[in-house]
C-alpha positions in Angstrom: 12.1 -3.2 -12.0 13.4 -2.4 -8.6 10.9 -3.2 -5.8 10.3 -0.1 -3.6 7.6 -0.4 -1.0 8.2 2.6 1.3 9.1 6.2 0.5 9.0 9.7 2.2 8.1 12.9 0.4 6.7 16.4 0.8 3.7 17.7 -1.1 2.6 21.3 -1.5 -0.8 22.3 -3.0 -1.0 25.5 -5.0 -1.8 28.8 -3.4 -4.9 30.6 -4.4 -4.5 33.6 -6.8 -5.0 37.1 -5.3 -8.1 39.2 -5.9 -7.4 42.7 -7.3 -8.7 46.2 -7.1 -9.8 47.5 -10.5 -12.4 49.9 -11.8 -14.1 50.2 -15.2 -12.7 52.9 -17.4 -14.8 52.8 -20.6 -15.8 55.6 -23.0 -18.9 57.3 -21.8 -18.7 55.4 -18.5 -15.9 57.1 -16.6 -17.1 56.1 -13.2 -18.8 52.8 -13.7 -17.7 51.0 -10.5 -15.4 48.3 -9.2 -14.4 45.5 -11.6 -11.6 43.6 -9.8 -12.1 39.8 -10.3 -11.3 37.0 -7.9 -8.2 34.9 -7.9 -8.3 31.3 -9.2 -8.1 28.3 -6.9 -4.8 26.6 -6.4 -4.3 23.1 -7.6 -4.6 20.2 -5.2 -2.3 17.2 -5.0 -4.3 14.0 -5.5 -3.0 10.4 -5.3 -4.8 7.8 -7.4 -4.4 4.0 -7.2 -3.5 2.5 -10.5 -3.4 -1.3 -11.1 -0.8 -0.8 -13.8 1.7 0.6 -11.3 3.4 -2.2 -9.3 5.9 -0.4 -7.1 6.7 3.0 -5.7 10.0 3.2 -7.6 8.9 6.0 -9.9 8.4 8.2 -6.8 11.6 7.3 -5.1 13.5 10.4 -6.2 10.5 12.7 -6.4 11.1 14.1 -2.9 8.9 17.1 -3.4 5.7 17.5 -5.5 4.1 20.9 -5.8 0.9 21.9 -7.6 0.5 25.2 -9.5 -1.0 28.3 -7.9 -4.1 29.9 -9.2 -3.9 33.0 -11.4 -4.6 36.4 -10.0 -7.9 38.1 -10.7 -8.1 40.7 -13.5 -10.1 43.8 -14.3 -13.4 44.0 -16.2 -14.9 41.4 -13.8 -12.5 38.7 -15.0 -11.7 36.0 -12.6 -8.2 34.3 -12.5 -8.0 30.8 -13.9 -7.9 28.0 -11.4 -4.8 25.7 -11.5 -5.2 22.1 -12.5 -4.8 19.4 -9.9 -1.6 17.4 -9.8 -2.3 13.7 -10.1 0.2 11.2 -8.6 -0.4 7.6 -9.5 0.6 4.9 -7.0 0.1 1.1 -6.8 -3.1 -0.4 -5.5 -2.5 -1.1 -1.8 -0.7 2.1 -1.0 -1.2 3.5 2.5 -0.6 7.3 2.8 0.4 8.5 6.2 0.9 12.0 7.5 4.5 11.8 8.7 4.2 14.5 11.3 1.1 13.2 13.0 1.1 9.5 12.1 -2.4 9.8 10.9 -3.5 7.6 7.9 -4.8 10.0 5.2 -5.8 7.3 2.8 -5.6 3.5 2.1 -6.0 2.9 -1.6 -7.2 -0.7 -2.1 -9.1 -0.4 -5.5 -8.2 0.8 -9.0 -8.9 4.5 -9.5 -9.6 5.1 -5.8 -8.2 8.5 -4.9 -7.5 10.8 -2.0 -6.7 14.5 -1.8 -3.5 14.7 0.2 -3.1 18.4 0.0 -5.9 20.9 -0.7 -5.4 23.8 -2.9 -5.9 27.3 -1.5 -9.1 29.3 -2.4 -8.7 32.3 -4.5 -8.8 35.8 -3.0 -11.8 38.2 -3.5 -11.7 41.1 -5.9 -13.1 44.5 -5.0 -16.4 43.8 -6.8 -17.4 41.9 -3.7 -16.9 44.9 -1.4 -19.2 47.5 -3.0 -22.0 48.8 -0.8 -24.4 51.6 -1.0 -22.2 53.7 1.2 -18.9 52.6 -0.4 -19.4 52.3 -4.2 -15.7 52.5 -5.0 -14.0 50.0 -2.6 -10.3 49.7 -2.7 -10.3 46.4 -0.8 -9.4 42.9 -2.0 -8.0 39.8 -0.3 -5.0 37.6 -0.9 -5.4 34.0 -2.0 -5.3 31.3 0.7 -2.1 29.2 1.1 -2.2 25.7 -0.2 -1.7 22.8 2.2 1.8 21.5 2.7 2.5 18.0 4.2 5.3 15.6 4.8 4.0 12.1 3.8 5.1 8.5 4.2 3.9 6.1 1.5 3.8 2.4 2.3 2.9 -0.3 -0.2 1.0 -3.3 1.3 0.4 -5.9 -1.4 -3.1 -7.1 -1.8 -2.9 -10.8 -1.3 -5.4 -13.4 0.0 -2.9 -15.8 1.4 0.6 -15.2 2.9 3.3 -17.8 3.0 5.6 -17.4 6.0 8.6 -19.5 6.9 12.3 -19.6 7.7 14.7 -19.4 4.8 15.1 -22.4 2.5 11.8 -24.1 3.5 10.5 -24.0 -0.1 8.0 -21.2 -0.1 9.1 -19.9 -3.5 9.0 -23.5 -4.9 5.5 -23.9 -3.6 4.2 -20.7 -5.1 5.9 -21.5 -8.4 4.0 -24.9 -8.4 0.5 -23.6 -7.5 0.6 -20.4 -9.5 2.1 -18.8 -12.6 4.6 -16.9 -10.5 8.3 -17.6 -11.3 10.3 -16.4 -8.3 14.1 -17.0 -8.1 14.7 -20.4 -6.6 18.1 -21.6 -5.4 19.6 -23.8 -2.6 20.9 -21.1 -0.3 19.3 -18.9 2.4 17.5 -15.6 1.5 17.1 -16.4 -2.2 13.9 -14.4 -2.0 14.7 -10.8 -1.3 11.4 -9.2 -2.2 7.8 -10.4 -1.9 6.5 -12.4 -4.8 2.8 -12.6 -5.9 1.1 -15.4 -7.7 -2.5 -15.9 -8.8 -3.8 -19.4 -8.0 -6.6 -20.6 -10.4 -9.0 -23.1 -8.9 -11.8 -22.8 -11.4 -12.4 -21.2 -14.8 -13.5 -17.9 -13.2 -12.2 -18.3 -9.6 -8.8 -17.7 -8.2 -6.9 -16.0 -5.4 -3.6 -14.3 -4.8 -0.7 -15.7 -2.8 2.2 -13.7 -1.4 5.6 -15.3 -0.7 7.4 -13.3 2.0 11.2 -13.4 2.3 12.3 -15.8 5.0 12.3 -14.9 8.7 14.8 -16.0 11.2 14.9 -15.7 15.0 15.2 -12.1 16.2 14.0 -10.8 12.8 12.0 -8.2 14.8 15.3 -6.9 16.1 16.8 -6.7 12.6 18.4 -10.1 12.2 18.5 -11.4 8.6 16.2 -9.3 6.4 14.3 -8.2 9.5 10.5 -7.8 9.4 10.3 -5.0 6.8 8.2 -7.2 4.4 5.6 -8.4 6.9 3.4 -5.5 6.1 2.6 -7.2 2.9 0.6 -10.0 4.7 -1.4 -7.6 6.9 -4.4 -7.8 4.5 -4.4 -11.5 4.0 -7.3 -13.7 4.9 -5.1 -16.7 5.7 -1.5 -17.4 6.7 0.4 -20.5 5.8 3.3 -21.4 8.0 5.7 -23.4 5.8 7.9 -25.8 7.7 10.6 -28.1 6.4 13.8 -29.9 7.5 16.9 -28.0 6.8 20.1 -29.4 5.2 21.2 -31.0 8.5 17.8 -32.8 8.9 18.0 -32.1 12.6 16.0 -28.8 13.1 12.9 -28.9 15.4 9.9 -28.0 13.2 7.8 -27.2 16.3 10.5 -24.7 17.4 10.5 -23.3 14.0 6.8 -22.7 14.1 7.2 -21.0 17.5 9.9 -18.7 16.2 7.7 -17.6 13.3 4.7 -16.9 15.6 7.0 -15.0 18.0 8.3 -12.8 15.2 4.8 -12.1 13.8 3.6 -11.1 17.3 6.5 -8.7 17.6 5.5 -7.1 14.3 1.7 -7.1 14.7 0.0 -9.0 17.5 -3.2 -9.3 15.4 -1.4 -11.5 12.8 -1.1 -14.4 15.3 -4.9 -14.5 15.6 -5.3 -14.6 11.8 -6.7 -17.9 10.4 -3.8 -20.1 9.5 -2.6 -23.6 8.7 0.8 -25.3 8.7 2.4 -26.9 5.7 5.2 -29.4 6.1 7.2 -29.3 2.9 9.6 -31.9 1.5 7.4 -34.9 2.4 9.2 -36.8 -0.3 12.1 -37.1 2.2 12.0 -40.2 4.4 13.1 -38.2 7.4 10.1 -35.8 6.9 7.7 -38.7 6.8 9.1 -40.2 9.9 8.7 -37.0 11.9 5.3 -36.0 10.3 2.8 -37.9 12.6 4.3 -36.4 15.8 4.4 -32.9 14.3 0.8 -33.2 13.0 -0.5 -34.2 16.4 1.4 -31.4 18.2 0.3 -28.7 15.8 -3.3 -30.0 15.8 -3.3 -29.5 19.6 -2.6 -25.8 18.8 -5.9 -25.7 16.8 -4.1 -25.6 13.5 -4.6 -27.8 10.4 -1.6 -29.4 9.0 -0.9 -30.6 5.4 2.0 -32.6 4.0 3.3 -31.4 0.6 6.2 -31.7 -1.6 7.1 -28.8 -3.9 9.6 -31.1 -5.6 7.1 -33.8 -6.6 3.8 -31.9 -6.4 2.4 -34.2 -3.8 -0.3 -32.5 -1.7 -0.3 -29.3 -3.7 -3.8 -29.7 -5.2 -5.2 -30.4 -1.8 -3.4 -27.3 -0.5 -4.9 -25.1 -3.3 -8.5 -26.2 -2.6 -8.0 -26.0 1.1 -6.8 -22.4 0.7 -9.6 -21.6 -1.7 -12.2 -22.7 0.9 -10.7 -20.3 3.4 -10.3 -17.4 1.1 -13.8 -17.5 -0.3 -15.3 -18.0 3.2 -13.5 -15.0 4.7 -13.1 -11.3 3.9 -9.5 -10.2 3.9 -8.8 -7.9 6.9 -8.5 -4.2 6.0 -10.6 -4.5 2.8 -14.1 -4.2 4.3 
């Protein structure tokens, strides 16, 4: 299934049905008064979070969604039928934004949570409501109210407890494949990961947490370099960030500079992300070159107030420690945006 995490659409709720002017004309009751009923209410457009929906792909080509209008009123005091609401199912984690104002209409973070994005119009009044002692045969009714119409932008922000962030080819996908049941594409070339991957990490029989692997960032990603920062929204809800560092194929890259690049790009996207609890992971510790550099890197990163772990996605070294270290943080903190 194609991963789609942002779409634009317009929605239109149903108009209310019109009230009518009518009078009873029954045998032996030729002048029995007004009997025009009210119009029915128009249907609303409601978005519902569904844990069985994983992407916005089903809505990608539904550029316009419109609910039905209410029926008009009828004679003999009969009211028009209200229209059913139109239900639109979206993934859990969908943020609904009014595109014209920038206002967030809803943030659906739980299964079956819903929000009315466009309210249906009320039905008009029939002439039965306008009878008075001085006007017993009113010829007045009202039109149904117009349903709301809005231009919306839907953004999917995955619900993950931990976000893995790093430059391309540092082994993020390899790490998530070793600590969870996720099976992302892994290859020895940059930008193998093109979409975020989620994995559930089990640390006990009934305890686990969700890790998100974000496509690799490079310097100037905030300006569109590489894959840009389009996927960073998927770590805005995380409780903990993991900066994954590793020597590249040349074995000459500066890991501290790599960390600085990552922090700079996060700040450009959302300055609050840099203040998120985080730790650094130095991958590929099975390499002699990594072990030689590790003590100096650990000391320098520790001076920044950040814990550092040595791991090897290839051999599994340090991964159990990483799992339980992350579990301690996840279950001690509440993920931002889910209070």
